[in-house]
N, C-alpha and C positions, 0 to 999 in steps of 0.2 A: 258725746264724743262716737257714739255708736253708728248715730248716723251720719255723722261725718265721714265715718268708715265707709259705712256702707254704699253711700254717695260716692266716694274714691272708686272703690269696687264697681259699683253700674258705671261709673263713667270709664273707667281701666275695660270693663268687658265689652263696653260698645266700641272702642277706640279699638282696639281686637278683632272684633268681628267685622269692623268696618274694613279694617286695613286686609281681615283676609276675602272682602267681600272686592275689596278695587285689584288684590293683586289675581282674583276669580277672574274677574268682567274686566281687565286691563289688556288693552292690545298687545301682545309681547310682539307682535311680528314687527311693531314700530323698533323693536334693539335688536333686529338679527344681523341689521347689517355692522353697530359698533361691538357686539358681543361676536362675531365671526372676525373683525379686525383684531379683538383683544387676544382671541383664543390662534388667531393666524401668528400674532410675535408672541405668543408664547411659544408655538412649534416653530417658528423662523419657516412657516409654510403655507400657502394659502387654502383658511376654509372656510367656509361657506355652507351658507342654512338657504336654503331655494324656495324651502315649503315650507307651511305653518309649522310657528313656533308658539306652545302651550306650555302654561305652569299651572300645578295643581297645587294649591297649600293644604299646608298639612304637615303633622309631626313627620310622617314621612310623603315630603313634598315629591311630585313626580314633574320632570322633562320631558315632553316631545316634541321632535322635532322633524319634516319629512322631505325627505333630499337632502343628504346632509355629505358634504362632497369633499377630501382634502386631496390637493392638486401634487401632480407630482412636478416631482424638477424639471427643469428647462428640458435638460438632453434626454428624459423620459416621454415628453410628449405632449400632446392638451389634454388626454382622456386621464380622469382622476385616478391615484392612487387608490382611494378608498371612496365606493358611493353607497350610501345605506337610506333606501325609498323610506323607513319608517323608524325612527329609534324612540326608545323609550326607559328612560330612566328614571327608578326611585330611590330618592336619598332617606336615610334616616338622620331626624334634625337634631336629635339628642344623641348620636354618637359622633356628629360632625361638631357637635359644643364640644364634644369630649376629645378631641382630634381624633376621633376614628373614622372611616369610610367605610359606611356599609352599604350597601344598595338594598331594598325590599325587594326589587327587580329590577330585571334588566334584559328588553326585549331590542331584538334586530329582524326585521322584515326584510329579504332583498339584500344582504350586503353582496356586496361587489369588491372584490382586492385582489390588486394586482402586483406583485415584487418581482423587481429587476434589479437583479449585477451584473457590472461587466468585469469582465477579465481582469479589470486594474484593479477589484476590488470596490469600485464605488457603485454604495447602492441606494433604490430608492427609499428604501425606509429607515437610512441614515438621516435624520431630520438636522437643519443649518449647513454648514460643511464640514461635518464628521462624513469619515470614510467608516463601513461598516466594520474595520480592523479598528474603529477607535471607541467601538461602545463597548462599555463596561459589561464582565463575565460574570459567571457564579450567581451568587442566590438574588432572588427577586423578591416580592411582597406583592401578594394580590390582593384584593377587595373582600369582602365579604359578600356574597350574592347571594339571596333565601329564594330567589325565581327566577331561572333562566329559561328566554327563550329564542332558538334564531330558527328563522324559515329562510328556505331560496336561499342559502347563501353559496355564491361562487369565487371559487380561489384560482388565482393563475400564477404562477413559478417558473420564471426565464433565470438563472442562475449560470454565466459565462465561467465562474470560479471553478461549481463542483457539476459543469455541464450537466444541470438538473433542466428538465424541462415538465411543469406537470398542469395540468388541466382537473379542477372536480370540483363537484357540489357539496354540500354538505350541512348539516343540519344539528339543533340541539335542543332537548326539552328534559324538564324534572316535572315527574308527576307527581312528588311528592314520596315515592316508593326507591326510585332509582335516578340518576342524571344519566341520560342517553347522549354519546358523540355518535356522529358516523358522518363519511364522507364516502365519495365514489367517484372515479374520475381514470385519468390515464397519468403516466410517468413515464417519461421516456421510452413511448412507444407501446408499453407493457400496461396493463391492468394496477389499478390501485381501489385498495378499501380498508376503511379503517372502521373499527368498532370500539367503541369504548365505553364501559360501562362503571357508575360510580355510586357511591352512597349519596344520598339524598342533600340537597344543598342544604337546607336546615338545620342538619348535623355538623355542618365546614364549621368547626372553632380552631384557634391559633395552635393551641395542644394539646386537641384531642385525634386518635390515631382516623384514618380515612380511608380506606377500601379503595382499590381503583383497581381492574382488570382492563386489558386490552390487547388487541390482534391487528397488526397492520401487514397488510401484504400488498408490495412495492415492485411490479415485474413478476421475478421469482422470485425474489427474498420475502423470508415471512418472520415479522418477531409475534412473541405470545408472552404478557407480562402479567402477573396475580402477583398484589401486594398491598402494603399501607404507607401513608405519608403519616408521619409524627409531627409534624407540623406543614401541613396542606397549606397554610396561607402563603407559604414561604418555599414553598414545594422543596421540602429541606424532611430526610428522616427518613428519606424512602429506603423498605424490604421488600424486594419484589422477587418471584421465581422468574426466571428467564428462560425462555426456549426459543433459536433461530436455527437457521436454515438460508439457504443461497447458492445461486452459480458462484457468488466471488467474494471476499469478505471487502475487498475494496469496496464496492456497491455503499457498504454503508458512510462512505466519504459521500456521498453523495444527496445519502437521503439527511444525515446528522453531521455532518462535517467532523466525523472520525478518521482519522487518516490509518489506514490497516494495508499491508501488501498483498498485491495480486495475487490468489489460491483458487487450487480448483474449487469443489462444491464443500459446502462446508454444512455440517449439523453440530449445534452445539448447546449445551444447558448449563444452567447457575443461577448465581443469585446477585441481582440489581442491588445494589446500595447508591443513595447518594448522601452525603452529610458535606455540608456547606456547599464549595466548591468542587469537591470531589465525587467525582461518578466512577461508580466503582463494577466490577463484574468480578467474583467472587466465586471460588469452587467450580472454576467451568472445567468441562468432562466433554466429548465428544469425537468428534476425528473431523479432518481437514485434506480430502482429495483421498486417499489410501493410508492415510496416515493418523493414529492417535492423537488427541492434543487435551491437556489439562496445565491448570493454574489458575493465576490472577493476574487482573489487569484494573488501572486504576489512570483515572484523566482529569489532571486538574485542568478547570476549566477558566480561571482567571490568569490574569498576565495578559500581553501582546497575542502571545498562541496556545493554545489549549496543549499540556503535554501529558503524554504517554508514559508511564512506567508498570513493565508486564515483564514478569520470571512466567517462562513456561516449558511446559517439557512432553516430550513421545517416547515413551515406550518402544514404539516398534517405528522408525522412520520410513516409508516408501523415497527414497530418493529421489523421485522423479518428481516428486512436490515440490522438490526446493529450486528446481528449475523457473518458478513463477516470481522468486526475486528480480529474476533477472527479467522478465516479461515473456519468458521462452512459455509454453505452452506445456500438459503431460502429452504423453506417447497418444494415438487416438486408440488406442487399446487399452489406456488407464482412464482412472476416472477421471471424467473431465465437464465442464461445462457446452452448452451447445455452441457457445461462441468459442470457446479454446478447440474442441474440435474440431472447426474451420481452421482455426489459423493453425494448427496442429498439421491436418492437410495438408493445406499450403506451403509449409516447410519443407516436410516431407518432397511433394508433387520440384519444389525448387532445388531441393538435395541439399537445404540448407540446415543450419544449430541454431544458428543467432538471429534473434525477430527485427524484425525491420518496425516493428510499431514504436511510434514515437510515445516517449516520456514524458506524465503527467507533471511539467515542473511547479505548476501551482499547486498539487497535492502535496508533492515535499515538504511545499515552505509552507502548508497550511497549518504544520504543527510540529513541536518536539518530542522527541521517545530517546528512550533508553531500556532495552530490551535484553533479556537473558533469554537463552534458548539452549535446550539442551535433548539431546535424545541418546535412549541409553542402545538402542541397535539399529544397524539401518538395513534397510532389506535395498541394494544394488544389484543388481546384475551384473557381472562382468568385472566386479570390484571388490578388494576384499575390505570394506567397509563396517566399524563396528559402534561405530556414533558420533556424536556432530556436537562441537561445542561452537555456537555462536552468540556474539555480543555485540549492538548495533545501538549505536548512538545516533542521533537526530536534532542537531540544533541548526536554524538558521537558513533551513535549504544544503544545507551541509550532512551526509550521511555517513556512517565509517559502519566498517565490520572489522571488529578489531579487537579480539582475533575470531578467523572462521577456520575453524581447528576439524578435520576429520581423524579419527582413532584407527589406528591400524594395526593388525597383529603386530608388524613389528615397524619400528620407524615414525616418522611426524610429518605430518601434508598439513598445512597451515598458511593461512596469506592473511592481510590487511587489506581494505580497500577501501577507499573513499572516492566518493561522488559529490562534489560541488554543480547543486542546481543552483544554489542561488543570484544567479544570473543569466540572462536568456538564452546562452548554452551551456550544456554541460560540460564537466570538464572529469575526467575518472583517472584515477591511481590507483593501481594493482601491484600487489608483491605477494608473490608464490613463493613455498620454500619445501620443498620435501627433504628430507635428509633422513637416510638408513632406510628407505623401503625397502623391503622384503618383494623383490621379486619374484621370486617362487609362489609365493603367495597371489600375489599379480597374474602369473599366468596358470596359478589352477586355478583362478575367478574366474577367468575368460578363456578354461575349457581346453585349455594348451600344458596341463600339466609336465614337469620334466623338460619345458623347450627352452626355457632359462633358468638361470640361478645367479644369485648377486645382490647387494645393496644399490637401490639409485639414489642418487642425488638431484638435485635441482634448482630453480631458481628462474620464476616469471616474471619477470618486472616491466610491464607496461605505464604508460599514459596516454591518455587520446580522447578528442572533444566532440561533442555529438548529441543528440535527441534521440537516440535510439542506439540500442546495444551493437547493431550494424556498422551504424556511424561512428560509433568510438571507436571502434576494429578497423574500420579504413581509416583513420587519421591516429594509430598507435605509432609512439614512438618507444623504443625499449630495448630490450633483450632477453631473449630467452635459451635457457643453458639446461642440459640435462648430462647425468655425466654415472660412470660404475667404474670403479677403479680394479674389481677383480671379479671373477664368476664363473660361468661355464653355460653353455648354448648348444643345442641341438640340433638334426636337422628337423625336428618336428616346426619348430619356427620357421622355420621357411616353406614347410608342407601347411603350417596353418596361414601360410598370405595365399594358399592355392596354387602354389609353383611345384614344378618337378626338382626334388633337391640335387639330382644329378646331373641338371642343367644350369639350374641357378645358383650362385654363389656357391660353387663346389669346392673350391677351395677354404671357404671360411666351413663348412661343415658336412667331412666327407665322411660318406656313407653314413653306417648308424652310432658314428662315435659321438662323445659329448667331449666339445676342444674347450682347452681352458681360455676364459676371458682377460685378457690384462689390463684394457680401458677400453671404455666406451664414453664419446665424447659428443654432442650433438651443441654446436656455439652457432646461434642465430642473431645477430644484429637487426633491429628492427626498426624501418625507418617508414614513413609514409603508407603503415598499414603493410607493408611489405617484410618477410622475415628472407634474410639471405643468407644459407649455410655457409658455415668460412673454416674447413667445411666439417661435416659430419664425418668422425673417425671412429671404428670400431677395430683395435689391434687385438687378434688373437694369439696361438701358439704358434699357429703355419700360418696368418695372412691378415691382410688387410682391407676393412671395407671402405671405402670412400665415397662419401655423400655428398651432390651436389647439387643446386638449384634454388628455388625457393618457392615459398607459402604464402600467398597472396590472402591476408587476414579481412580485410573487408571482403573480395570476390569467396574467400575458404575454398580458392584452388589450389592443386599440389603439383606443382610443377618439376620433378626432382630424380636425378640419375642416381644410380645406389649401385658399384662397380667395386668386387672383391681383387684381389690383386694379393698374388702368388710373395712371399718370401723368398721361397726355394725354387730354383726350376724343374723341380722333378712332382713338383701338383698341378694337376690340370686346373686351369682356368674356365670356372664356370660365365654363362652368358650376364652381363649386366643387365642390371632392373630397372626401368623406367616408372614412375609413381606418378600417376596425375590424376584427375576427377576433382568433386570435391571432396572438403574435409570427412564429411557427413559418409560417403560412398565411394572412396580412393578404388583407382583404377590402376591395379598393377600387373604389367605383363613383362617381358622377356626384351632389352632392346635390339635394335638390329645391328648387322655388322658394323656398324663405322662409326659407334665408340670405342675409343681407342682404351688397350686393356695395357698398363704397364708393370714389371716386373721393380717394385718397393726394396730398394738398400736401406740397409741401416743411418745412412746420409739423411736420403729423404724422406725414412720415419721417424729421426728428430728432428725436422723441418716442421713437420704436422702436430710433434707432439709438443714443441716451444709455446701455438697458442693455445693446445687442450688444457694445460698447467695455468694460463692464466684463465682461462672460461673455469677452470675447478676453482682457482682463487675469488671470482666474481660468487661463484654457488656461496660458498663459506673460505672466512681468507686460512686455515687450519688444513683444509684440503688437499690443497696443493702440494703438499709435506708429504713425503716418504710416501709417494702415489704412484702406481704401475705409468701412469699420467704423466711422468716429467721426465722428461731426456735425460740418458744416462751420457754425461759425457766423461 
């Protein structure tokens, strides 16, 4: 029996040795084509092994292949998507028998990778007929690798969705003490540099803490992280210190697909975490432009689109920094990036307020979001603002700000804004309301204290279409109404316009006296981007100011004539005023003698007040009741 067992063992050993020898000496190049065909079928993309194919048998058997190429889809050209000069993979047989993939060695020499994505989302890395939008997001699981070497790597990315163009060389090495990744190149015309250090791969286990530090510079945007993965093979359980700075938060979309608004230069720090499909930045602190910013944000990576949820606040908001939400840059004397300064100078030279910059509709459609923002104090020259409340929702390319609310010393300034970017052309709806805004506070903030007093009411309801703020204004339809039903006005208001109070509107504000303001209404229906006054009416105890003309919102041009008309023959008649130029820089001058001025009688005033009362009702239904702007019959 012992001899039989010994003989069986000897035969088994000889068979194993023979099998190993056969595997070692077998010409594996004979199976290159069928192996490539089998892999091509699995990948639904042609894979070729053009060089030598070798197998090194053993418990950790190795596979070496030269000149490995993974083809591009037909639309991307003839060059391969991935080409590797030399590939060596070591596979642990014992782990494989237990259903685990563990690679004792992974070496790549001369990997050359080209990634491309078209504007419609078609990407060459999406295998088969899938688009990049169809690819699963969230957690992944990596194989264990004990020894990694990457030499002379090249990476090129041309992404029309994110408008990202990158060319870099990269390498990786693990010396048993530390894993090092490095990449150098160019991104969108600026420098690219990535340095990543991590614990040695031999310490990499599924449920053991794994240290990682990294620094990225992409053009003028810089990121630094230092932390640990608790489940490193799933890239899960991350907790890391984060520091980020750059010219504009929107640049993070091009790099990482995170949709954030255009902003002035930022500098932020916080804690970066990843749990499952949730990537979060907690306890953020820092600045955006000249405003401080703090709060938390989280991004859900599963689903058709990433979803951002954020709660942010500022102790002090520089009002100029809010302009970036509509693509308007900060003023040239504010904190701004080089590009924003150029844009600000261009707007100043054009005497424009609204930018012509095209909205990035693809970026708006790339993510859903729910954001709450609060500012405790506001630095707004010429405006008496005390706080800001902003609630933003973004879903399937439709962005709403509801509400956008500004806190005032007295009164309410609240708006609802909707931008539908789900189609090829954006459609916008805006509804702004002012209620009981103290004009004395506004005048004081503007440096003309005591020029005017009373409560201002108003409503601006507009809709338009176009792919820039300027284009939307040029197509606007709707109505603009501003109204006061009681108050006072002084000669200081006229002097603030740069005119002589004795010559201009003399019947409105005589001498140094403060005149009672009974009613003031601006009612301007807007058609095809042009607001036409019907008319502007200011009724005081002594006179009536009537304004006629139009405001071209697309061109931002004024063409108005203001005429003060006496109620009493005993009052002197001042010269009419012409208002022209741009909204950003109005030109105000006394009109020539060809402008007719007439005495206003009670019947004529009643005819003017009738549409004024209707305008008050548009602002708020109850406002037209018991008001000086209602005709007395």
